C-alpha positions as a LaTeX table, in Angstrom:
\begin{tabular}{lrrr}
\hline
Residue & $x$ (\AA) & $y$ (\AA) & $z$ (\AA) \\
\hline
Met1 & 137.43 & 170.39 & 32.59 \\
Gly2 & 136.10 & 167.44 & 30.74 \\
Leu3 & 137.81 & 165.06 & 29.60 \\
Val4 & 139.60 & 165.45 & 25.64 \\
Ala5 & 138.71 & 162.51 & 23.61 \\
Thr6 & 141.53 & 159.95 & 22.13 \\
Asp7 & 140.47 & 161.29 & 18.56 \\
Gln8 & 140.85 & 165.18 & 19.19 \\
Ile9 & 144.11 & 164.07 & 20.79 \\
Leu10 & 145.77 & 162.26 & 17.50 \\
Arg11 & 144.35 & 164.98 & 15.48 \\
Val12 & 147.34 & 167.42 & 15.68 \\
Pro13 & 149.70 & 164.39 & 15.20 \\
Leu14 & 147.84 & 162.05 & 11.80 \\
Leu15 & 146.39 & 166.38 & 10.79 \\
Pro16 & 149.10 & 165.82 & 7.47 \\
Val17 & 147.46 & 162.24 & 7.08 \\
Leu18 & 143.59 & 163.53 & 7.85 \\
Ala19 & 144.05 & 166.44 & 5.46 \\
Ala20 & 145.82 & 164.37 & 2.60 \\
Gln21 & 143.06 & 162.16 & 2.64 \\
Gly22 & 140.11 & 164.77 & 2.60 \\
Leu23 & 141.73 & 165.91 & $-0.12$ \\
Leu24 & 142.03 & 162.63 & $-1.92$ \\
Val25 & 138.34 & 161.89 & $-0.81$ \\
Arg26 & 136.94 & 165.38 & $-2.07$ \\
Arg27 & 139.43 & 164.88 & $-5.68$ \\
Asn28 & 138.26 & 161.45 & $-6.22$ \\
Ala29 & 134.44 & 161.48 & $-4.59$ \\
Gln30 & 131.90 & 161.49 & $-7.82$ \\
Leu31 & 129.90 & 164.45 & $-7.51$ \\
Leu32 & 126.01 & 163.39 & $-7.79$ \\
Ser33 & 123.73 & 165.86 & $-8.38$ \\
Glu34 & 120.55 & 166.67 & $-6.78$ \\
Pro35 & 118.26 & 164.66 & $-8.67$ \\
Ala36 & 115.31 & 165.27 & $-10.78$ \\
Gly37 & 111.78 & 165.68 & $-9.84$ \\
Pro38 & 108.67 & 167.92 & $-7.59$ \\
Arg39 & 110.12 & 169.36 & $-4.50$ \\
Lys40 & 106.27 & 170.23 & $-3.77$ \\
Gly41 & 102.90 & 168.62 & $-3.78$ \\
Arg42 & 99.92 & 167.01 & $-2.51$ \\
Met43 & 99.52 & 162.56 & $-2.87$ \\
Gly44 & 96.62 & 160.66 & $-1.00$ \\
Arg45 & 93.80 & 160.82 & 1.17 \\
Gly46 & 92.63 & 161.30 & 4.48 \\
Pro47 & 93.12 & 163.52 & 7.22 \\
Arg48 & 95.23 & 167.33 & 6.00 \\
Leu49 & 98.68 & 166.41 & 6.91 \\
Arg50 & 101.24 & 169.37 & 5.94 \\
Leu51 & 104.70 & 168.12 & 5.81 \\
Leu52 & 108.14 & 169.65 & 5.49 \\
Ile53 & 111.16 & 167.64 & 4.68 \\
Thr54 & 114.60 & 169.74 & 5.64 \\
Gly55 & 118.16 & 169.49 & 6.19 \\
Asp56 & 121.36 & 168.54 & 3.43 \\
Ser57 & 122.21 & 166.46 & 0.74 \\
Ser58 & 120.85 & 163.32 & 2.29 \\
Ala59 & 117.47 & 165.02 & 2.54 \\
Ala60 & 117.84 & 166.45 & $-0.80$ \\
Gly61 & 118.21 & 162.87 & $-2.30$ \\
Val62 & 121.65 & 163.01 & $-3.70$ \\
Gly63 & 122.13 & 158.99 & $-4.55$ \\
Ala64 & 118.85 & 158.73 & $-5.97$ \\
Gly65 & 117.73 & 159.07 & $-9.72$ \\
Thr66 & 114.41 & 160.79 & $-8.82$ \\
Gln67 & 112.55 & 162.74 & $-6.05$ \\
Ala68 & 110.76 & 159.67 & $-6.36$ \\
Gln69 & 113.20 & 157.10 & $-5.25$ \\
Ala70 & 114.55 & 159.40 & $-2.74$ \\
Leu71 & 113.69 & 160.31 & 0.83 \\
Ser72 & 111.00 & 162.75 & 0.00 \\
Gly73 & 109.32 & 160.31 & $-2.57$ \\
His74 & 109.38 & 157.26 & $-0.69$ \\
Leu75 & 108.22 & 158.80 & 2.84 \\
Val76 & 105.24 & 161.01 & 1.29 \\
Ala77 & 104.23 & 157.82 & $-0.29$ \\
Gln78 & 104.41 & 156.28 & 3.06 \\
Leu79 & 102.14 & 158.64 & 4.49 \\
Ala80 & 99.81 & 159.32 & 1.68 \\
Arg81 & 98.18 & 155.88 & 3.19 \\
His82 & 96.87 & 157.61 & 6.14 \\
Tyr83 & 96.55 & 161.29 & 4.85 \\
Ala84 & 96.16 & 163.54 & 2.10 \\
Val85 & 99.73 & 164.59 & 2.25 \\
Glu86 & 100.59 & 168.17 & 1.22 \\
Trp87 & 104.06 & 168.34 & 1.40 \\
Arg88 & 107.57 & 170.64 & 0.76 \\
Leu89 & 110.87 & 169.79 & 0.01 \\
Glu90 & 113.14 & 172.93 & 1.60 \\
Ala91 & 117.29 & 171.40 & 1.63 \\
Thr92 & 120.15 & 172.01 & $-0.33$ \\
Thr93 & 123.87 & 170.02 & $-0.55$ \\
Gly94 & 126.47 & 171.34 & 1.82 \\
His95 & 123.68 & 172.68 & 4.12 \\
Thr96 & 124.99 & 173.08 & 7.80 \\
Thr97 & 121.97 & 173.33 & 10.81 \\
Gln98 & 122.32 & 177.05 & 11.22 \\
Asp99 & 122.09 & 177.80 & 6.85 \\
Thr100 & 118.94 & 175.72 & 7.38 \\
Ile101 & 117.97 & 177.67 & 9.99 \\
Asp102 & 118.85 & 181.24 & 7.76 \\
Arg103 & 116.63 & 178.99 & 5.10 \\
Leu104 & 113.26 & 178.52 & 6.49 \\
Asn105 & 112.98 & 181.80 & 8.24 \\
Gly106 & 112.58 & 182.95 & 5.54 \\
Leu107 & 109.70 & 180.42 & 4.01 \\
Asp108 & 106.24 & 181.42 & 4.28 \\
Gly109 & 103.90 & 178.74 & 5.41 \\
Gln110 & 102.94 & 176.25 & 8.00 \\
Phe111 & 103.23 & 172.36 & 8.98 \\
Asp112 & 101.62 & 169.73 & 10.37 \\
Met113 & 104.90 & 167.42 & 11.25 \\
Ala114 & 108.55 & 167.96 & 9.93 \\
Leu115 & 111.10 & 165.43 & 9.40 \\
Thr116 & 115.00 & 166.75 & 9.56 \\
Ala117 & 118.43 & 165.25 & 8.11 \\
Leu118 & 121.62 & 167.27 & 9.20 \\
Gly119 & 124.75 & 166.67 & 10.90 \\
Val120 & 127.97 & 166.00 & 8.07 \\
Asn121 & 128.34 & 168.97 & 6.96 \\
Asp122 & 128.37 & 170.27 & 10.45 \\
Val123 & 131.03 & 167.27 & 11.35 \\
Thr124 & 132.79 & 168.31 & 7.70 \\
Arg125 & 132.88 & 171.84 & 8.59 \\
Gly126 & 134.40 & 171.25 & 12.26 \\
Val127 & 130.81 & 172.41 & 14.56 \\
Thr128 & 131.56 & 171.54 & 17.88 \\
Gln129 & 129.57 & 169.46 & 19.97 \\
Lys130 & 127.63 & 172.54 & 22.20 \\
Arg131 & 127.19 & 175.00 & 19.16 \\
Phe132 & 125.72 & 171.87 & 17.08 \\
Ala133 & 123.22 & 171.22 & 20.18 \\
Glu134 & 122.76 & 175.18 & 20.26 \\
His135 & 121.13 & 175.54 & 16.27 \\
Gln136 & 120.02 & 172.29 & 16.59 \\
Ala137 & 117.59 & 174.04 & 20.20 \\
Arg138 & 117.38 & 176.86 & 17.45 \\
Leu139 & 116.48 & 174.84 & 14.73 \\
Leu140 & 113.76 & 173.05 & 17.04 \\
Gly141 & 112.44 & 176.05 & 18.51 \\
Leu142 & 111.67 & 177.71 & 15.25 \\
Leu143 & 109.56 & 174.63 & 14.22 \\
Thr144 & 107.90 & 173.63 & 16.94 \\
Gly145 & 107.20 & 177.32 & 17.91 \\
Pro146 & 106.64 & 179.68 & 14.51 \\
Met147 & 106.32 & 177.21 & 11.89 \\
Gly148 & 103.79 & 174.96 & 14.22 \\
Val149 & 105.21 & 171.96 & 13.67 \\
Arg150 & 103.10 & 169.33 & 15.89 \\
Arg151 & 105.50 & 166.59 & 15.35 \\
Val152 & 109.53 & 166.60 & 14.10 \\
Val153 & 111.52 & 163.38 & 13.51 \\
Val154 & 114.81 & 164.45 & 13.67 \\
Thr155 & 117.25 & 161.84 & 11.83 \\
Gly156 & 120.51 & 160.91 & 14.02 \\
Val157 & 124.09 & 162.07 & 12.81 \\
Pro158 & 125.13 & 159.69 & 10.21 \\
Gln159 & 128.05 & 156.60 & 11.58 \\
Met160 & 130.60 & 158.30 & 9.29 \\
Asp161 & 133.38 & 155.72 & 10.08 \\
Arg162 & 130.72 & 153.22 & 8.24 \\
Phe163 & 130.91 & 155.41 & 4.98 \\
Pro164 & 132.88 & 153.66 & 2.44 \\
Ala165 & 134.62 & 156.20 & 0.94 \\
Leu166 & 136.48 & 157.53 & 4.33 \\
Pro167 & 139.79 & 155.76 & 4.60 \\
Gln168 & 141.07 & 155.38 & 7.86 \\
Pro169 & 142.32 & 157.04 & 9.55 \\
Leu170 & 140.41 & 159.66 & 8.64 \\
Ala171 & 136.64 & 157.57 & 9.01 \\
Trp172 & 137.45 & 156.76 & 12.38 \\
Val173 & 137.73 & 160.85 & 13.76 \\
Leu174 & 134.97 & 161.59 & 11.64 \\
Gly175 & 132.53 & 158.93 & 13.50 \\
Gln176 & 134.23 & 159.92 & 16.86 \\
Gln177 & 132.43 & 163.72 & 16.00 \\
Ala178 & 129.59 & 162.44 & 14.14 \\
Ala179 & 128.93 & 160.28 & 18.02 \\
Arg180 & 129.24 & 163.10 & 19.42 \\
Leu181 & 126.78 & 165.65 & 17.89 \\
Asp182 & 124.66 & 162.89 & 17.30 \\
His183 & 124.96 & 162.54 & 21.38 \\
Gly184 & 124.43 & 166.05 & 21.48 \\
Leu185 & 121.51 & 166.05 & 19.44 \\
Lys186 & 119.34 & 163.66 & 21.27 \\
Gln187 & 120.08 & 165.34 & 24.43 \\
Val188 & 118.58 & 168.73 & 22.71 \\
Ala189 & 115.10 & 166.25 & 21.08 \\
Asp190 & 114.87 & 165.46 & 24.76 \\
His191 & 113.73 & 168.94 & 25.81 \\
Phe192 & 111.51 & 169.06 & 23.12 \\
Pro193 & 107.82 & 166.66 & 23.45 \\
Gln194 & 107.01 & 167.25 & 20.13 \\
Val195 & 110.24 & 165.76 & 18.53 \\
Arg196 & 111.57 & 162.48 & 18.23 \\
His197 & 115.24 & 161.33 & 17.42 \\
Leu198 & 115.58 & 158.69 & 14.45 \\
Ser199 & 118.40 & 156.37 & 14.95 \\
Leu200 & 118.85 & 155.07 & 11.62 \\
Lys201 & 120.86 & 151.71 & 12.31 \\
Leu202 & 121.10 & 149.95 & 9.39 \\
Pro203 & 122.45 & 146.41 & 8.21 \\
Asp204 & 126.26 & 146.43 & 6.04 \\
Asp205 & 125.21 & 146.26 & 3.06 \\
Pro206 & 126.91 & 147.57 & $-0.10$ \\
Ala207 & 123.84 & 148.11 & $-1.55$ \\
Leu208 & 122.53 & 151.00 & 0.61 \\
Ala209 & 125.23 & 152.98 & $-0.16$ \\
Ala210 & 125.56 & 154.85 & $-3.74$ \\
Pro211 & 128.28 & 154.71 & $-5.85$ \\
Asp212 & 130.20 & 157.53 & $-4.48$ \\
Gly213 & 130.74 & 155.63 & $-1.07$ \\
Tyr214 & 129.21 & 158.38 & 0.48 \\
His215 & 125.37 & 159.64 & 0.29 \\
Pro216 & 122.07 & 156.68 & 0.81 \\
Ser217 & 121.25 & 154.77 & $-2.38$ \\
Pro218 & 117.17 & 154.67 & $-2.79$ \\
Lys219 & 116.84 & 151.33 & $-0.84$ \\
Ala220 & 117.95 & 153.03 & 1.93 \\
Tyr221 & 116.02 & 156.13 & 1.59 \\
Ala222 & 113.22 & 153.46 & 1.33 \\
Leu223 & 114.52 & 151.87 & 4.81 \\
Trp224 & 114.68 & 155.59 & 6.00 \\
Ala225 & 111.61 & 157.03 & 4.95 \\
Lys226 & 109.57 & 154.04 & 6.29 \\
Glu227 & 111.44 & 154.02 & 10.16 \\
Ala228 & 110.38 & 157.80 & 10.01 \\
Ala229 & 107.04 & 157.25 & 8.63 \\
Arg230 & 106.38 & 155.20 & 12.02 \\
Leu231 & 107.40 & 158.11 & 14.07 \\
Leu232 & 106.09 & 160.80 & 12.78 \\
Arg233 & 102.82 & 158.45 & 12.99 \\
Gln234 & 102.85 & 158.06 & 17.26 \\
Ala235 & 101.81 & 161.89 & 16.73 \\
\hline
\end{tabular}
């Protein structure tokens, strides 16, 4: 039997505080909508590249004004310097890894490369590290198997303790769980030769957070896309 982490032990006595803080965060959160703009298209010249971007609200671009300023826009623009990119965005606010599996199971088409962004909603829904790893393995099996993806970049679970919108001790508790899920994600990714794990080490810069203090800003999306494109092009 493994050791129980300190934050897991303290959750019980902290539960009234954590519950109150969680309610306050949801009440005060600016409910930013997913940005307008195309969710599929073609851009660039060169070898054909079929690209899939999938995941939660960050993959959907919440925090940016348009899709061009969001993750999809920046990533497609980066890759279009080298490829004729045929891209598709399949992402929804609130989606967990299981939600994404269900979504992609009904999707027709084959892809060459894919980028995933998941984990925050798995953390807030209380998904365990073991279950999260199982779901991620199923997702990566779907992408690299039936969907034919030859290179996948999985974005690491964000460091939720750094989200400006989260007060202490809620930020600490969620941050510890996010770190556990990301550790499991790295282990799963290592079992797939087509997969690379992207740890986003962004500087402490207020300009990297959207006004809600919970999602990335266009500046953060640009940095994220640059690193993702670098890993994807290493195929």
